[in-house]
N, C-alpha and C positions, 0 to 999 in steps of 0.2 A: 209669539208663533212669527219666524221670520216669513218674509213673504217672496215666493217665489219670482214673481216678477220683476220685483227689486234687486233682487239676487243678481240676476240676470244682467242688470243696470251695473249695477256693481263691476260684475263680471265684464263688461265693455270695456266700462272706464279702465279698468286695470290693462286693459287690449290696447285700447283708443288712443289711450293718454288725457284727452282734454272732455268737461263736460259737451262744449259744443259739437265736438265729432261725435261722442255719444247720440246725441241729437238728430246730428241730420244722417245718422247712420239708420235710426228706429222710428224717424221723421216723427219725434218729440220735440217741442221747446227747449232750449236751456232752462228756465226757470221750472218746466216741470221735473226736468232731469235731475236738477237740484233738491228741489221742496221731496221726492219720492226718495233720493239717496239719505235726508236727513232724518226720513220717515223709518227709513231703515237704522241710522245710527239710533235712533229711541228706542228700536226694536231692541236692539244688540244692547245697546243700555252703556256702553263705551263708545269712543270716537273712534271713526274707520277711516277718515279726510284728515291732511292736513292742507290746510288751506298756505300755496307760495308764492306769493307775489297774486298774480291774476290767474294763477293756474292751482291748480289741489295732485297730492299725492298720496297715497295710501298708505294709514299706519298699519306697522304689525300684525295689529289686530283687524284689518281690512286686508293684508295680504292674503294671512290664515283664513278667514271666511271666503276668500275668491278660490280656494283648493277648496272648501266644504262645496261650494256654489257648483264648481266643474264636475264634482263626484255626484250633486242632487241632479241636475241639471241630465248626468249620462244615464243615468234611473229613473229619469222620465223618459227618455228617449225610448230604455229598453222595455220601460211600462207600455208605452204607445206603441211600440213594435207585438206588445204580445198582445193587447186590444185589438188591432188589424189583423194579427192572424186570424182570433178568435171570431171574429165578425167575417171571415172567409168572402173570398170575392174583390178582387181592386177594382176602386171606384174612386174619381174624385182627380185631383191635379197634382202631378208630381213636376217642381218646377228643377228645370236640367240647365245648367251653367256647360258651356263647352268653348272651346278656343275654335279660331278658324280650320284647321286644316280637320282635326277632329270631329268637328261639323260636318264636313263636306264629304268624307271619306266613311267617316263609322259610324254617326249618331244616324244617317237615314235608314240605311239597312237595321240597324237594330229597332227604331219606330217601327218601322214595316212587321215584327216579329212579336214586338209590345202587342202590337195592335190586334194583332191573331188571337194573342193567347190571352191576353185581358185586355176586352175589347170599353170595357167601363172604365178604365185607367187613362187621364187627358194630360198625356204630358204637353211642358210646355219649355220650350230652349230657350235660353236666351245668351247670345254670346258674350264669353265672361272672362274677362285677360286672367292664367292662374293667381299674379299676384291680388288680385279684388277678392278669391274664393272663399279665403278665411272667413275675413269681414261676413260676406254677403250668407256663409252657411250658419256661423256664426248668430247673425241677425234674424234667422227665419227665412230671408229672402230668397234662399235654394234649399233645396231639398239633399241634390245631390250631384254632383260636377266631377269632372274630367280635370284633370291639373297634372303637371309634365315639369319636370329636372333635368337638367342637364349635368355632365360628365363634371363640367366646373365652376356649375350652380347647383350644387345638389340643395334638396329642402330641409328647410330647416320644421324639427316637431312644430306644428300648431297645436298648443292646449287647446280642447273642447273639441278636437276633428282626429276621424280615422282614416287611414289610404286604405286601398285593396292596389296590387299593383296590376293594369292590364296588357300593354305590349309595350316593347322597344324598339327604337326605328336609328338606321344607318345614319348618319352624318355624312355632307358633301360637300365639300370645297368647290363653288361654281365660281368661274373664270371666262371670259373671252376668248371662242375657239382662237381667235387671232393673235390672243396677245402672245409678245414673246417674251422668254425668260429673263427673269432679270439675271443678267450675271455673276452675283453673286450670292446666285443660290441653286438650287438645282431645278429641274423641269418634270413637274407633277405628270404621273401619268397618263395618258391621253383618254383612256375610259374607266367608268370605274372597276376599283379593285374588289370583287366579290369575298374575297377574303379579307379583307381590312387589314392588309401588309404593308400599307407605307407608310413610311416614316412621317409621324402628321407634322412634328415640328421643321421639316424639312420643307413639307407641300405649302405650310403657311410662310415659313421665311420667304422662300421664293415669288411673293405679292408682298412683301414688307412694304415696298415703296411703291407700290396702286394705291387709287382709291378704293374705299372700302364701300359696302354698303350695308348698314348694320338694320335692326329693328330702333324703333324708337326706344331713348331712355324711360330706364324705370321699368322696362319687361326683361323678363327672363332669358329674351334672346336675342337683346343685345346686352348683357355682362355676359353672356356666353360667351359668345363671339369677341369680346372685348382682353377678357380672362383668358380666352386659348389662344391666341395670337400675345398675352401677353407672357405666359406660358412658353410661347417658343421662341423669345426673346426680344419685341418687339411691340406700339404700342399702334394700333390703328390709325392711318388718318380718314377718318371716315367724311364722303362724298352726301350721301342718299340715305336717308332713314325714312324707313318704309316694312309696315307690319304685316302686307300680303306678298305672300311670296312669291305669289304669279307675278305679280308688279316687282318684284325683285329681280326676278330672273329675266324677264324684258328689257331692265335696265344693263344687267349681266350681257343680255344679247347684243344688245346697243353697244357697247366697250366703254359703259360710264361708271366699271367698278367690277369689285370681286366681295362675293359674301359666301358665307356660310349656310347651308340648307338642311333641316333634315329630309325623310324619305320620304314621305307625307306631302313635303312641298313641293315636289319635283315630280310629282305623278303626272302622267299623259305624254303624248309623241314626245319625240324626244328631239329638241330642237340644235341644228347642228352649229348653231352661232353661238352653244356655251357649250363649255369642256368641266364634267363631272371628274371629280375624283374623290373618292371614298376615305374619309376619316376615321381614325380608330376610335373616338369618342362616338357618343348615342345619347339619343334624348330619350327618357324613360314617361311613360303615361301613368297615372292612376286614378280610380277610381274614389272621389274624396267625400265623408257625409261625415254627419254630429257625432260623436263618442256615444256609441248607444244604440246608432238608427242603422248598424249593419244586416241585422236579422231584422229590419220593418220590411213585409213582403214587400212594398214595391220599390223598397230600394233595389233590396235581391233580386228583381226578376228585372230592375234594369240592368243590374249587373250580369248578368245571365247575359239577356239578348246582347248588349256589347262585346263581351268575349264572342259571342256564337256570330258575331260582324265582322270580327278583325280578320283581317286580308291572310292567306298563309303565311305570308312574307313575312310577316311580324310577327305572328302569333310565338314562332320557335326562339325568338330571341329572349335574351335572360329577362327582360321583367314580367315576360310572360310565361316563364314556365312555373 
C-alpha cells in the first residue's frame, strides 16, 4: 500500500525540482526526504527517480504516480471537508495568506464578519506574495489565500490548487503633476477617466524617457509594469524598486519617477502632487485553496465573508461578476 505522506513528498519534488527545496519547504532534512522517497520506490516496486549528477528527475512511472497523487490528495481534501461539515460548528485555526493592499482594504472587514458568525474559528493572516502562495498551500502552511493576476501577467494553472474569482481593480499610471510632457508622445489625461477610454499605449509612451518605479523583480507587479511598457514599444528605465504602493506614490509625488498602480493602491485623500490616468488594464484577485477544499466550511465561510467585504466600486468588475 502506498503511503500518502510519501506521495506528497513525490508531488512536492515534481513541483520544486530538488530534494533540498522539498526538505526546506516541509522542514525535513534532505536525508529524511531521500529516505522516504526510497521507501516509496520500494512500495511502488520500480524506479521513480533518476539520478542526474547532483540532482534527480522523475521517471515516466514517477510522473504518472504524481498524477495519481494529485487525485488522491484532492479526494482527501474533499473527505476532510465532508467531515468538517458533519461535525458542525467551525473551530480551530484557519491560515490565510494575503497580499498587502487586500490585507489592508478587504481582509479586516471580512474577519469582523467571520468572527460574528463563527466565533470558534481562529483566522491567522500572513502577508504572502502571490508568487509564493502555491507552494505554501501545497505544503500545508496556508489553508486559503488571496492571489492576483494582471492582463499582461495571467495566472498559470497550478496543479493541486483551485481558485474562485473575487473582484477586479482598475489600473492607473501615476506621474508627478508638474511633469512636462514628452514631446515625442501625447500628454495623458489630467484626471482619471472612469470609462477607461484612454489609449493605453500612448499614455505609457508619453513617459518612455522618464525614470520608472516598479515593484521588486520576481513579483507579478514588477512583471506587469515591464510587460505593459514593452507592449507599448519600450522597456522602462527603472530607478526605484518598491513593493508598498503608498511609498511608490510618495516617490512619484517627490518627482522620482512614474509608476503603474492598482485601484486599491491609490485609496485615501488625493495627493495634488500626483496625476492619475486610468489605463485599460486590470488586476484581478482570486481566492486560492487546495483542490477539493473549496467545500470545506471554513474555506467557504471565509470566501463568503470576503465577498461581502468587497467595496461596491470593485464588486461590479469582470472578476467579481
